[in-house]
N, C-alpha and C positions, 0 to 999 in steps of 0.2 A: 330811347327811353322804353322801359318795359313796364308792364301792369304792376308788377311785384316792387318797383321803385316808387309807386304813388298810392298804393293801396291803402296806407294808414291816414292818407288826406280824407278818406271817405268816413273816418270814424265819427265825425261830426260836422255840423254846419260851419262851426268855428274853424276846425282844422281845414275845411275845404277852401275857407278864404285864404289860408296860407299858399295853396296851389295857384290862386290868382296872382298873388305877389310873386312868388318863386318863378313861375313860367310867364307873367306879365300878361295873363289872359283879361279879357274884357267880355262883358256881357253877363247875362242871367244864366246861372247854373243849369237850368232847365233847358236853355238854347245852346248849350256847347257840349257837343257829342264827343264821347271818346271812342276813337275809332282804330282798328287794328289793320296793319297793312298787310295785305295778301290774304289773310285767313284769320278766324277767330281760333287763337292759339296761344297759350301761355307764354310762348316764346316770340310772339309777334311783336313789332315795335308798334307804340301808340302815338297817335296823333290827336290832335284836338281841332274840330271844325265847327264854326258857327252853323246854327241850322239855316240861317239865311243864306249861307253858301251852299249847303247840301241839300235843301228842302226836305230834311229830316228822313232822308232815304236811308234804307238799312245798308244799301251797297252803293258805293260812288267809285268813279274812276277819274284820277287827276293826273294828267301827263302820262297816261298808259300804265298807271299803277292802280290797282284795286284796293279800296279800304272798306272794311266792314263795321257798322256801327254796333258798339258793345253796349253802350248806354249813355245818357246824359249824364252830367257831373252831379246833378241834382239826384237823379235816380241812383247813382252809385252810392250816395249816402244813405238812401231808403234801403237799398239791396244790403249794403253792410250792416244796418242796423239790425236786419232779420237775424243774423248770425253773431252778432257781437257777443252776447253772452256765451255762446257756443264756443267762439274763438278764444275767449278769455279763460272758460272752465278746462279747455282742451290743450291750452297753450300753443295755439297755432302760430307757426312762423309767418312772416310776410309772404313767402312762397305758396304756403298752404291756404293762406286768406286769398290770395290771387286765384289759386286756382279754384277755389270754391266759388268765387264770384263768376268766374268764366263757365264753370258748370252749371250754376244756377241759370245764366242768361241761355245757355245752349239747351238745357233739359226741363227747366221748371217756370222761367219767366213767361 
């Protein structure tokens, strides 16, 4: 799964609840991290890890594979809200939205 596939779940807290149902996630949205496999890159696969499992570390290694924390689910909603009007005015595609969120994490957050 890629960030572009779930970017619209970050539109609101209500839509975020759908990801819990769809992916059978449990826990508080501030305690579930969105991690990218191998590098923070728009093409990286994403995985979800509970903070209790990761210690809220920016980088973790599991079974010899590195994962990099992009943001928590709750923070994803907050970041998305910063750009929501801009996304709508400029008719951003899901790919463009995902790219902007990754850029924000890397350069601005």
